[in-house]
C-alpha positions as CSV (number, residue, x, y, z in Angstrom):
1,M,5.5,3.2,13.0
2,A,4.4,0.4,10.8
3,A,7.8,-1.0,10.8
4,S,7.8,-1.3,14.6
5,L,4.6,-3.3,14.4
6,L,6.0,-5.6,11.8
7,K,9.5,-6.2,13.5
8,P,9.0,-5.2,17.2
9,V,12.4,-6.7,18.0
10,Q,14.3,-4.9,15.2
11,T,14.6,-1.2,14.5
12,T,14.1,0.3,11.0
13,S,15.2,4.0,11.1
14,L,13.5,7.0,9.7
15,E,16.8,7.9,8.0
16,K,17.1,4.5,6.4
17,I,13.4,4.6,5.0
18,T,13.9,8.1,3.8
19,Q,17.1,7.6,2.1
20,T,15.9,4.5,0.3
21,A,12.8,6.5,-1.0
22,L,15.0,9.2,-2.2
23,D,17.3,6.7,-3.8
24,K,14.5,4.9,-5.6
25,G,13.0,8.1,-6.8
26,Y,9.8,7.6,-4.8
27,T,10.1,11.0,-3.3
28,A,12.0,14.3,-3.4
29,Q,11.0,16.2,-0.1
30,G,9.6,13.4,1.9
31,E,6.3,13.3,0.1
32,M,4.7,10.1,-1.1
33,F,1.9,10.5,-3.5
34,S,1.9,6.9,-4.9
35,A,0.4,4.1,-3.1
36,H,2.2,1.8,-5.6
37,D,5.6,3.3,-4.6
38,M,4.7,3.2,-0.8
39,A,4.0,-0.6,-1.3
40,L,7.5,-1.1,-3.0
41,L,9.1,1.0,-0.3
42,A,7.5,-1.0,2.5
43,E,8.4,-4.2,0.9
44,E,11.9,-3.3,0.7
45,V,12.7,-1.7,4.1
46,C,10.7,-4.2,6.0
47,G,11.3,-7.3,4.0
48,C,7.8,-8.5,4.3
49,R,4.8,-9.3,2.0
50,V,2.9,-6.2,1.0
51,Q,-0.6,-5.9,-0.8
52,R,-2.0,-2.8,-2.4
53,L,-5.6,-2.6,-2.6
54,S,-7.4,-0.4,-5.1
55,G,-11.0,0.4,-5.8
56,G,-11.8,2.1,-2.4
57,M,-12.3,1.0,1.2
58,A,-16.0,0.1,0.9
59,G,-17.7,-3.0,-0.6
60,N,-15.6,-6.1,-0.6
61,N,-12.5,-4.2,0.2
62,A,-14.1,-3.3,3.6
63,M,-14.2,-6.8,4.7
64,I,-10.6,-7.5,3.5
65,I,-9.3,-4.5,5.5
66,Q,-11.4,-5.2,8.5
67,K,-10.3,-8.9,8.8
68,H,-6.7,-7.9,8.1
69,L,-6.7,-5.5,11.1
70,S,-8.6,-8.0,13.3
71,G,-5.7,-10.4,12.6
72,G,-3.1,-7.9,14.0
73,Q,-1.9,-6.7,10.7
74,P,-1.1,-3.0,10.0
75,I,-2.4,-1.0,7.1
76,L,-1.1,2.3,5.6
77,I,-3.9,4.7,4.6
78,P,-3.6,7.9,2.6
79,Y,-6.2,10.3,3.7
80,D,-6.8,14.1,4.0
81,E,-5.6,15.2,7.6
82,D,-7.7,17.7,9.5
83,F,-6.3,20.0,12.2
84,N,-6.8,17.3,14.9
85,H,-5.1,14.7,12.7
86,E,-8.6,13.1,12.0
87,P,-10.0,12.4,8.4
88,C,-11.4,15.4,6.5
89,L,-12.4,16.2,2.9
90,R,-10.0,18.7,1.4
91,R,-9.7,17.1,-2.2
92,G,-6.1,15.9,-1.4
93,H,-4.9,19.3,-0.4
94,K,-4.1,17.9,3.0
95,A,-3.0,14.4,2.1
96,H,-1.1,12.4,4.5
97,W,-0.5,8.8,5.6
98,A,-1.7,7.0,8.7
99,V,-1.0,3.6,10.1
100,A,-4.0,1.5,11.3
101,S,-3.3,-1.3,13.7
102,G,-6.5,-2.3,15.2
103,I,-10.2,-2.5,15.0
104,L,-13.1,-1.9,17.1
105,L,-16.6,-3.3,16.1
106,G,-19.8,-2.0,17.7
107,L,-22.2,-4.9,17.8
108,V,-26.0,-5.4,18.4
109,Q,-26.3,-6.0,22.2
110,G,-26.6,-9.7,23.0
111,S,-25.1,-10.8,19.8
112,V,-21.8,-12.0,21.4
113,T,-21.5,-13.5,24.9
114,S,-18.4,-14.1,27.1
115,K,-18.7,-17.9,26.2
116,D,-18.2,-17.0,22.5
117,I,-15.6,-14.4,23.0
118,P,-13.9,-13.5,26.3
119,S,-15.0,-10.2,27.9
120,D,-12.9,-7.7,29.7
121,A,-12.8,-8.2,33.5
122,T,-13.7,-4.5,34.2
123,L,-15.8,-3.6,31.1
124,P,-17.9,-6.8,30.6
125,W,-19.4,-5.3,27.5
126,L,-15.9,-5.1,25.8
127,H,-15.0,-8.5,24.2
128,F,-11.4,-9.5,22.9
129,Y,-10.9,-12.2,20.5
130,P,-7.4,-13.7,21.5
131,G,-6.7,-15.6,18.3
132,G,-6.9,-12.8,15.7
133,V,-9.9,-13.1,13.3
134,P,-13.1,-14.7,14.7
135,P,-13.8,-17.9,13.0
136,E,-17.3,-16.5,12.1
137,W,-17.4,-12.8,11.3
138,P,-20.3,-11.2,13.0
139,M,-21.6,-9.7,9.7
140,G,-25.3,-9.0,10.5
141,A,-24.5,-7.9,14.2
142,V,-22.1,-5.1,13.2
143,K,-23.6,-1.5,13.7
144,E,-20.3,0.4,13.8
145,V,-16.7,0.1,12.8
146,Y,-13.9,2.1,14.0
147,I,-10.1,1.6,13.4
148,L,-7.2,2.4,15.7
149,T,-4.8,4.7,13.9
150,K,-1.8,6.9,14.3
151,Q,-0.5,9.8,12.1
152,G,3.0,10.7,12.4
153,K,2.5,14.1,13.9
154,S,0.2,13.1,16.4
155,L,1.2,12.0,19.9
156,H,-1.7,9.8,20.4
157,Y,-3.5,6.9,18.9
158,Q,-7.1,7.7,17.8
159,L,-10.2,5.8,16.9
160,W,-11.6,6.9,13.5
161,E,-14.9,5.9,12.2
162,F,-14.3,3.5,9.4
163,T,-16.8,5.3,7.1
164,S,-15.2,8.7,7.6
165,V,-11.7,7.3,6.6
166,T,-13.1,5.6,3.5
167,Q,-14.7,9.0,2.3
168,S,-11.5,10.9,2.9
169,N,-9.5,8.2,1.2
170,A,-11.7,8.2,-1.8
171,Q,-11.7,12.0,-2.5
172,L,-8.0,12.5,-2.9
173,K,-7.9,14.4,-6.1
174,E,-5.1,16.9,-6.3
175,M,-2.1,18.4,-4.6
176,D,-2.8,21.7,-2.7
177,P,-2.4,24.3,-5.4
178,Q,-0.3,26.6,-3.2
179,R,2.0,23.6,-2.7
180,A,2.0,22.8,-6.3
181,S,3.1,26.4,-7.3
182,D,5.7,27.0,-4.7
183,G,8.6,26.2,-7.0
184,T,9.7,23.0,-5.2
185,H,10.2,19.7,-7.0
186,Y,7.8,16.9,-5.9
187,V,7.5,13.4,-7.3
188,L,4.0,12.8,-8.6
189,P,2.9,9.6,-10.4
190,P,1.3,9.7,-13.9
191,G,-2.4,10.9,-13.3
192,G,-1.2,12.9,-10.3
193,V,-2.6,12.5,-6.7
194,E,-5.9,10.9,-7.7
195,E,-4.2,8.3,-9.8
196,G,-1.6,7.7,-7.0
197,L,-3.6,7.8,-3.9
198,A,-7.5,7.8,-4.2
199,G,-9.2,4.6,-3.1
200,Q,-5.9,2.8,-2.3
201,V,-4.5,1.4,0.9
202,V,-1.3,-0.8,1.6
203,L,-1.7,-4.0,3.7
204,L,1.3,-5.1,5.4
205,Y,1.8,-8.7,6.7
206,T,3.9,-9.2,10.0
207,C,7.1,-10.9,9.4
208,P,7.7,-14.2,10.9
209,Q,10.2,-14.1,13.8
210,P,13.5,-16.0,13.7
211,N,13.9,-19.2,15.6
């Protein structure tokens, strides 16, 4: 999904991505418990610049992530997946990856006008900034933050509250004990799921289009 956002004209097949991950030893069954390995895989199969953030999705990283999304750049986020694909808190037992590709800011009423940022023709309270990141980020006016996401098993895009994704991402501690003891070989980084995933995201930068 992220590859299609990075290279909309080209096709990066799931088979190629999976085989590359297998060949590099990043996965054994399709699992990916390392943000470091995910970043290396994305860099190789997409051929674009990749940045791995650690230390959680709050604080200074929150601004980096939000500005990255507002500029039309996708992000890969590990989190615990609930039955409806939304974030939950299961200590990593339901760890999955999602692709975030957009951001919705809930602002204080009146803090933005159509003169500042164009509004939608039918929904005048909805503003779209056409040039990516606004020149001045509306820091004091932001009341709510939602990100546009999609998980591989979901048929639809969803809006997730940024705080809930942040909390789910931070508490990835361990593999599901039932899965860990099922006799199947999985690739785990040194330090396990917590070391490999907790508080980490992978930022992808769109590739320049050929002339």
